N, C-alpha and C positions, 0 to 999 in steps of 0.2 A: 430552477428545478429542485424539487423536495426529494432528499432521499427516500428510497423505498425499503421497508423493513420486510424481509421474507422470512420471518420466523424466530427472532430473537426476542427476548423480553423487552418490553417497552422501556423499562428501566435502564438496561444495559445500551439499547440503542440511544436514548438520549444522553447517556453518560459519553458514549464514544463520539457522538456529535459535539457535545459541549466541551470535552477536553481534547480529543485528537484534532478537531477541526478548527479549534480556536488558538491553536499554538502558533508563535510568531513565524516559525519556518514554513509551516502549511500556508499561512497566509501569505507569506513572501512569494511562494510558488503558486498561489491561488489554486490549490488543490481543492476538489470538490467531491464530496461523497455522493455516489450514485445509487448504491446498492448494498445491503447487507443481509446475510443469512448465516446460518451456524457453520462457521469454518470458511465463509467466503466473504469477500468484499471487492466492489467495484469502485475505483477511484479515477477522476478525470481531471485533465487540466488542458488548457489551450497553449500551444507554443507561442507565447508572447515574444517580442523582441529582447527583452530582458533576459530570456534564458537560451538565446541563440549563441553558438559558438562563431569563430572566426569564418566558418564555412557557410554560415547563414542557416544552420539547422540546429535542432535541439541539442543541447549540450548534454553529454553522457550522464554528467551528474544529475542533471534535473531529471532524466527518464529514470536513472537508478533510485533517486528520491521518490518518483511516482511509484515505481515498483515496490520499494522497501515499504512504502506507506500501505499500498494495497495488502501486501503480504502479512505486515504487522498489525493491520486493523483486522484482517481474517483471523489472526490468532487472537486478538482482542474479543471477538465474537464469541469466543469459548470461556470468557471470564479471566483470562490469564492478562498478566501485565508484562507484555514482550519487551525484551531488549535485543536488539540484533547482535547476534554472535558471529555470523559470516553471511556473506551474500555473494553470489555471482551471477553476472549479467553477460547475455550474449547479444549483441546488437546485429540484427539481421538487416535492417533497412533504416535509413535516416528518419527523423521525426521532422517533417517539413514545417516550415515556419506558417503560422496562423491555423494550423490543423488541430483538431481535438484528439488528444491521446487518451485511450481508454485502458486501464490497468485492470487486470482481474487476479486478485490474490486468493489462493486455496490452500488450506491445511491439508497436508498429504499425510502426516505422521504426528500424533499427539503423544509425547511421553509425558512422564511424571514432571519433569523440569525442562525437558528440550522438545521444541515443536519444530518440525521441519515443513516447509512451504513451497509452492510453485507461484511463479508470476508470470504473466504475459502482457504485453503491451500491444494494442492495436490502434491502427489508423484506419477507420471505416472497418472494413473486414480483413484488413492486411495485418499479420502478425509482424511487428518491427523489432520486438525484444522478448527474450525468453530468459527467465530468472529462477534461481532457487536460493532459498534463504533458511537459516537455522536460528531460532530465537529461543532465549531463556526466559522462563516465566519467573518474574521478580517476586511473585507471590510466594515463592518456594523458599525464599531466603528467609523469611520470617518463621515459616513452618519448620525449618530446619535449624533455627536458631544461629544462623551466620549472621 
């Protein structure tokens, strides 16, 4: 499946795909970009055996990584270079083995250096996790001389 560009520049779209989705960690989790728009990203993964916990469901760390990636990439669509400052996840339902998880990250407030996001993970149409994240724009380090 090819990712869908819903309104960011082609140059930024290509850069996000080449840099974010070729990182070793994203490859390890087999994260796949599904969709990008300004301030929004959809990232998916299948709950494979190697991300299961002892209960046979998706490990919370894997689902948190999926949500963090969706929210961080949503920030990236604004041209920022995001670094996670903090993140909170509420796990509502387990991520079943073999199922496809769909994370939707959205920017809810863009400040000069700090960006606040919202994330949700779905299995089919069921919400299984809700998240909020705060990101620092690393581009501002060079602008402020730090």
